[in-house]
One Martini backbone bead per residue (centre of mass of N, CA, C, O) as a GRO file, in nm:
protein
  272
    1UNK     BB    1   2.139  -2.196  -0.601
    2UNK     BB    2   2.093  -2.445  -0.837
    3UNK     BB    3   2.152  -2.373  -1.197
    4UNK     BB    4   2.106  -2.361  -1.501
    5UNK     BB    5   2.234  -2.274  -1.827
    6UNK     BB    6   2.074  -2.042  -2.075
    7UNK     BB    7   2.148  -1.853  -2.348
    8UNK     BB    8   1.848  -1.814  -2.479
    9UNK     BB    9   1.770  -1.567  -2.259
   10UNK     BB   10   1.901  -1.340  -2.407
   11UNK     BB   11   1.681  -1.069  -2.413
   12UNK     BB   12   1.431  -1.191  -2.314
   13UNK     BB   13   1.083  -1.173  -2.279
   14UNK     BB   14   0.902  -1.187  -1.958
   15UNK     BB   15   0.577  -1.286  -1.884
   16UNK     BB   16   0.462  -1.262  -1.533
   17UNK     BB   17   0.267  -1.414  -1.302
   18UNK     BB   18   0.288  -1.385  -0.962
   19UNK     BB   19   0.550  -1.216  -0.840
   20UNK     BB   20   0.451  -1.177  -0.551
   21UNK     BB   21   0.552  -1.069  -0.216
   22UNK     BB   22   0.639  -1.042   0.166
   23UNK     BB   23   0.849  -1.265   0.227
   24UNK     BB   24   1.187  -1.229   0.326
   25UNK     BB   25   1.266  -1.566   0.369
   26UNK     BB   26   1.149  -1.617   0.073
   27UNK     BB   27   1.025  -1.803  -0.228
   28UNK     BB   28   0.828  -1.800  -0.475
   29UNK     BB   29   0.747  -1.906  -0.780
   30UNK     BB   30   0.760  -1.636  -0.931
   31UNK     BB   31   1.030  -1.519  -0.814
   32UNK     BB   32   1.212  -1.767  -0.887
   33UNK     BB   33   1.163  -1.757  -1.191
   34UNK     BB   34   1.264  -1.468  -1.232
   35UNK     BB   35   1.548  -1.508  -1.127
   36UNK     BB   36   1.646  -1.731  -1.322
   37UNK     BB   37   1.587  -1.578  -1.591
   38UNK     BB   38   1.752  -1.330  -1.518
   39UNK     BB   39   2.025  -1.469  -1.484
   40UNK     BB   40   2.007  -1.555  -1.802
   41UNK     BB   41   1.904  -1.247  -1.940
   42UNK     BB   42   1.625  -1.161  -1.880
   43UNK     BB   43   1.322  -0.971  -1.912
   44UNK     BB   44   1.114  -0.865  -1.667
   45UNK     BB   45   0.741  -0.879  -1.664
   46UNK     BB   46   0.528  -0.824  -1.387
   47UNK     BB   47   0.257  -0.944  -1.176
   48UNK     BB   48   0.011  -0.831  -0.927
   49UNK     BB   49  -0.252  -0.752  -0.742
   50UNK     BB   50  -0.029  -0.601  -0.588
   51UNK     BB   51   0.217  -0.363  -0.596
   52UNK     BB   52   0.373  -0.423  -0.341
   53UNK     BB   53   0.444  -0.719  -0.398
   54UNK     BB   54   0.584  -0.671  -0.667
   55UNK     BB   55   0.799  -0.460  -0.562
   56UNK     BB   56   0.955  -0.646  -0.382
   57UNK     BB   57   1.080  -0.827  -0.607
   58UNK     BB   58   1.198  -0.606  -0.782
   59UNK     BB   59   1.409  -0.520  -0.572
   60UNK     BB   60   1.559  -0.783  -0.553
   61UNK     BB   61   1.647  -0.790  -0.859
   62UNK     BB   62   1.775  -0.500  -0.895
   63UNK     BB   63   1.993  -0.541  -0.668
   64UNK     BB   64   2.127  -0.775  -0.861
   65UNK     BB   65   2.108  -0.648  -1.176
   66UNK     BB   66   1.821  -0.680  -1.283
   67UNK     BB   67   1.552  -0.681  -1.514
   68UNK     BB   68   1.255  -0.519  -1.373
   69UNK     BB   69   0.901  -0.511  -1.417
   70UNK     BB   70   0.593  -0.375  -1.269
   71UNK     BB   71   0.240  -0.457  -1.199
   72UNK     BB   72  -0.095  -0.421  -1.146
   73UNK     BB   73  -0.301  -0.726  -1.167
   74UNK     BB   74  -0.613  -0.878  -1.278
   75UNK     BB   75  -0.621  -1.212  -1.412
   76UNK     BB   76  -0.964  -1.210  -1.418
   77UNK     BB   77  -0.941  -0.940  -1.603
   78UNK     BB   78  -0.940  -0.844  -1.924
   79UNK     BB   79  -0.848  -0.541  -1.902
   80UNK     BB   80  -0.607  -0.595  -1.711
   81UNK     BB   81  -0.451  -0.786  -1.894
   82UNK     BB   82  -0.429  -0.594  -2.146
   83UNK     BB   83  -0.270  -0.376  -1.981
   84UNK     BB   84  -0.023  -0.565  -1.919
   85UNK     BB   85   0.055  -0.624  -2.205
   86UNK     BB   86   0.079  -0.342  -2.314
   87UNK     BB   87   0.302  -0.247  -2.119
   88UNK     BB   88   0.511  -0.442  -2.222
   89UNK     BB   89   0.510  -0.352  -2.523
   90UNK     BB   90   0.586  -0.061  -2.463
   91UNK     BB   91   0.868  -0.137  -2.341
   92UNK     BB   92   0.966  -0.392  -2.559
   93UNK     BB   93   0.779  -0.506  -2.827
   94UNK     BB   94   0.776  -0.798  -2.676
   95UNK     BB   95   0.697  -1.161  -2.641
   96UNK     BB   96   0.865  -1.473  -2.554
   97UNK     BB   97   0.746  -1.529  -2.250
   98UNK     BB   98   0.498  -1.716  -2.082
   99UNK     BB   99   0.394  -1.711  -1.722
  100UNK     BB  100   0.149  -1.901  -1.555
  101UNK     BB  101   0.134  -1.862  -1.185
  102UNK     BB  102  -0.142  -1.869  -1.070
  103UNK     BB  103  -0.313  -1.946  -0.744
  104UNK     BB  104  -0.594  -2.105  -0.569
  105UNK     BB  105  -0.712  -2.248  -0.250
  106UNK     BB  106  -1.030  -2.395  -0.162
  107UNK     BB  107  -1.232  -2.530   0.049
  108UNK     BB  108  -1.422  -2.811  -0.070
  109UNK     BB  109  -1.697  -2.955  -0.184
  110UNK     BB  110  -1.974  -2.941  -0.375
  111UNK     BB  111  -2.172  -2.909  -0.126
  112UNK     BB  112  -2.002  -2.682   0.046
  113UNK     BB  113  -1.946  -2.509  -0.192
  114UNK     BB  114  -1.994  -2.206  -0.303
  115UNK     BB  115  -2.055  -2.062  -0.593
  116UNK     BB  116  -1.869  -1.817  -0.571
  117UNK     BB  117  -1.618  -1.980  -0.508
  118UNK     BB  118  -1.608  -2.143  -0.763
  119UNK     BB  119  -1.586  -1.900  -0.962
  120UNK     BB  120  -1.323  -1.790  -0.846
  121UNK     BB  121  -1.150  -2.036  -0.902
  122UNK     BB  122  -1.185  -2.039  -1.202
  123UNK     BB  123  -1.066  -1.761  -1.256
  124UNK     BB  124  -0.777  -1.793  -1.126
  125UNK     BB  125  -0.687  -2.078  -1.250
  126UNK     BB  126  -0.810  -2.057  -1.560
  127UNK     BB  127  -0.885  -1.778  -1.683
  128UNK     BB  128  -0.603  -1.659  -1.665
  129UNK     BB  129  -0.482  -1.832  -1.881
  130UNK     BB  130  -0.663  -1.759  -2.114
  131UNK     BB  131  -0.627  -1.447  -2.109
  132UNK     BB  132  -0.315  -1.441  -2.158
  133UNK     BB  133  -0.336  -1.602  -2.428
  134UNK     BB  134  -0.531  -1.429  -2.579
  135UNK     BB  135  -0.314  -1.173  -2.583
  136UNK     BB  136  -0.029  -1.324  -2.658
  137UNK     BB  137  -0.048  -1.520  -2.904
  138UNK     BB  138  -0.070  -1.306  -3.133
  139UNK     BB  139   0.211  -1.187  -3.082
  140UNK     BB  140   0.374  -1.444  -3.132
  141UNK     BB  141   0.273  -1.498  -3.416
  142UNK     BB  142   0.386  -1.230  -3.541
  143UNK     BB  143   0.686  -1.304  -3.464
  144UNK     BB  144   0.723  -1.638  -3.496
  145UNK     BB  145   0.734  -1.673  -3.164
  146UNK     BB  146   0.713  -1.889  -2.862
  147UNK     BB  147   0.647  -1.929  -2.505
  148UNK     BB  148   0.461  -2.143  -2.271
  149UNK     BB  149   0.413  -2.156  -1.899
  150UNK     BB  150   0.221  -2.357  -1.702
  151UNK     BB  151   0.073  -2.374  -1.364
  152UNK     BB  152  -0.019  -2.634  -1.174
  153UNK     BB  153  -0.122  -2.952  -1.031
  154UNK     BB  154  -0.151  -3.261  -0.865
  155UNK     BB  155  -0.460  -3.205  -0.809
  156UNK     BB  156  -0.509  -3.265  -1.125
  157UNK     BB  157  -0.439  -3.596  -1.088
  158UNK     BB  158  -0.497  -3.619  -0.769
  159UNK     BB  159  -0.556  -3.703  -0.449
  160UNK     BB  160  -0.409  -3.503  -0.152
  161UNK     BB  161  -0.606  -3.499   0.129
  162UNK     BB  162  -0.802  -3.262   0.039
  163UNK     BB  163  -1.075  -3.044   0.009
  164UNK     BB  164  -1.052  -2.915  -0.354
  165UNK     BB  165  -1.231  -2.924  -0.610
  166UNK     BB  166  -1.183  -2.672  -0.773
  167UNK     BB  167  -0.870  -2.686  -0.787
  168UNK     BB  168  -0.860  -2.966  -0.922
  169UNK     BB  169  -1.022  -2.897  -1.172
  170UNK     BB  170  -0.865  -2.640  -1.279
  171UNK     BB  171  -0.585  -2.790  -1.298
  172UNK     BB  172  -0.671  -2.997  -1.505
  173UNK     BB  173  -0.754  -2.797  -1.717
  174UNK     BB  174  -0.478  -2.671  -1.763
  175UNK     BB  175  -0.348  -2.922  -1.879
  176UNK     BB  176  -0.551  -2.950  -2.132
  177UNK     BB  177  -0.512  -2.669  -2.244
  178UNK     BB  178  -0.217  -2.713  -2.311
  179UNK     BB  179  -0.245  -2.955  -2.501
  180UNK     BB  180  -0.437  -2.824  -2.712
  181UNK     BB  181  -0.287  -2.556  -2.775
  182UNK     BB  182  -0.014  -2.684  -2.866
  183UNK     BB  183  -0.126  -2.798  -3.126
  184UNK     BB  184  -0.235  -2.531  -3.256
  185UNK     BB  185   0.074  -2.385  -3.228
  186UNK     BB  186   0.303  -2.553  -3.358
  187UNK     BB  187   0.306  -2.434  -3.662
  188UNK     BB  188   0.383  -2.128  -3.517
  189UNK     BB  189   0.632  -2.154  -3.322
  190UNK     BB  190   0.457  -2.246  -3.046
  191UNK     BB  191   0.510  -2.328  -2.716
  192UNK     BB  192   0.343  -2.553  -2.470
  193UNK     BB  193   0.359  -2.601  -2.113
  194UNK     BB  194   0.362  -2.797  -1.791
  195UNK     BB  195   0.378  -2.742  -1.458
  196UNK     BB  196   0.360  -3.002  -1.176
  197UNK     BB  197   0.319  -2.948  -0.867
  198UNK     BB  198   0.340  -3.035  -0.554
  199UNK     BB  199   0.448  -3.028  -0.244
  200UNK     BB  200   0.513  -2.696  -0.113
  201UNK     BB  201   0.752  -2.473   0.023
  202UNK     BB  202   0.593  -2.170   0.068
  203UNK     BB  203   0.446  -1.876   0.156
  204UNK     BB  204   0.149  -2.032   0.139
  205UNK     BB  205   0.150  -2.235   0.374
  206UNK     BB  206   0.017  -2.076   0.601
  207UNK     BB  207  -0.260  -2.028   0.452
  208UNK     BB  208  -0.325  -2.334   0.439
  209UNK     BB  209  -0.316  -2.390   0.744
  210UNK     BB  210  -0.563  -2.212   0.804
  211UNK     BB  211  -0.768  -2.371   0.607
  212UNK     BB  212  -0.680  -2.699   0.686
  213UNK     BB  213  -0.545  -2.663   1.020
  214UNK     BB  214  -0.608  -2.430   1.214
  215UNK     BB  215  -0.304  -2.307   1.212
  216UNK     BB  216  -0.124  -2.568   1.207
  217UNK     BB  217   0.181  -2.549   1.076
  218UNK     BB  218   0.360  -2.770   1.171
  219UNK     BB  219   0.157  -3.011   1.130
  220UNK     BB  220   0.110  -2.952   0.830
  221UNK     BB  221   0.407  -2.985   0.735
  222UNK     BB  222   0.449  -3.270   0.836
  223UNK     BB  223   0.226  -3.409   0.673
  224UNK     BB  224   0.339  -3.329   0.394
  225UNK     BB  225   0.616  -3.466   0.415
  226UNK     BB  226   0.490  -3.758   0.467
  227UNK     BB  227   0.350  -3.786   0.176
  228UNK     BB  228   0.633  -3.797   0.062
  229UNK     BB  229   0.862  -4.019  -0.057
  230UNK     BB  230   1.101  -3.809   0.022
  231UNK     BB  231   1.004  -3.662   0.304
  232UNK     BB  232   0.957  -3.383   0.138
  233UNK     BB  233   0.923  -3.084   0.032
  234UNK     BB  234   0.932  -2.856  -0.197
  235UNK     BB  235   1.035  -2.579  -0.381
  236UNK     BB  236   1.035  -2.298  -0.578
  237UNK     BB  237   1.298  -2.397  -0.748
  238UNK     BB  238   1.178  -2.655  -0.859
  239UNK     BB  239   0.976  -2.504  -1.037
  240UNK     BB  240   1.165  -2.303  -1.178
  241UNK     BB  241   1.360  -2.520  -1.323
  242UNK     BB  242   1.132  -2.626  -1.501
  243UNK     BB  243   1.065  -2.363  -1.646
  244UNK     BB  244   1.335  -2.290  -1.747
  245UNK     BB  245   1.359  -2.528  -1.941
  246UNK     BB  246   1.098  -2.510  -2.114
  247UNK     BB  247   1.182  -2.194  -2.212
  248UNK     BB  248   1.411  -2.320  -2.358
  249UNK     BB  249   1.616  -2.427  -2.620
  250UNK     BB  250   1.638  -2.724  -2.488
  251UNK     BB  251   1.307  -2.743  -2.547
  252UNK     BB  252   1.233  -2.710  -2.869
  253UNK     BB  253   1.083  -3.023  -2.893
  254UNK     BB  254   0.873  -2.929  -2.659
  255UNK     BB  255   0.516  -3.003  -2.646
  256UNK     BB  256   0.234  -3.069  -2.464
  257UNK     BB  257   0.368  -3.099  -2.171
  258UNK     BB  258   0.467  -3.257  -1.855
  259UNK     BB  259   0.608  -3.157  -1.540
  260UNK     BB  260   0.668  -3.335  -1.257
  261UNK     BB  261   0.696  -3.184  -0.918
  262UNK     BB  262   0.676  -3.426  -0.630
  263UNK     BB  263   0.860  -3.676  -0.503
  264UNK     BB  264   0.635  -3.916  -0.605
  265UNK     BB  265   0.320  -3.885  -0.525
  266UNK     BB  266   0.169  -3.982  -0.799
  267UNK     BB  267   0.314  -4.278  -0.747
  268UNK     BB  268   0.159  -4.350  -0.506
  269UNK     BB  269  -0.071  -4.558  -0.282
  270UNK     BB  270  -0.166  -4.358  -0.002
  271UNK     BB  271   0.001  -4.081   0.099
  272UNK     BB  272  -0.264  -3.872   0.223
   0.00000   0.00000   0.00000
């Protein structure tokens, strides 16, 4: 895939959540972001809920000659997040870039969704961002510099054709969390921005088809393609390239902003 080159990544330490996957034929958002940053010279320290999934992409990167370490971590659990951050500090002694990349969508409106599902959605989509920032921002402040990229969704900007009220609400909150925190930390030489993906063809698409289309993967994919003004979904490298730019020195005067990567869907007038 084509990707820009950013010399500022040389020897930077990237802490990245959601690096794992098991599909050998594709790349998820976390894995693609890790690859592009590593290709530019960064040292990757990633986590996933299961070590097996994280190790899969570690193997991919290390076989290409890139530096990548991974651990298992539950980013909804404060102790687990702290252990993840501590492990990175023990290995590298600093954290230059944080990429908050986890997310999960469950179906339902407010009447149908059970309270425990709502709580879990808030935890994985929003509390994970807060927890990683809670432990990493003081480190960056002590260093005198740092950069955070959060990954949200266009579901936080508009209705995109399926009932997922908790996902929509939490991703909207991530966008505002980013804007408010960026202002707080701008005087401390720490930047924070958000990538807002649209409908993407990633390894999670089959799982979404099971939840929202009774397992009709082909029909679900065709519908999503048709929703986009460009007539196709994006992929993980579209998301990764936006993150790559925002965390580079080429974006050194950009903070509190969002890059929407959606093929035009948020500007359309009803293709949902």
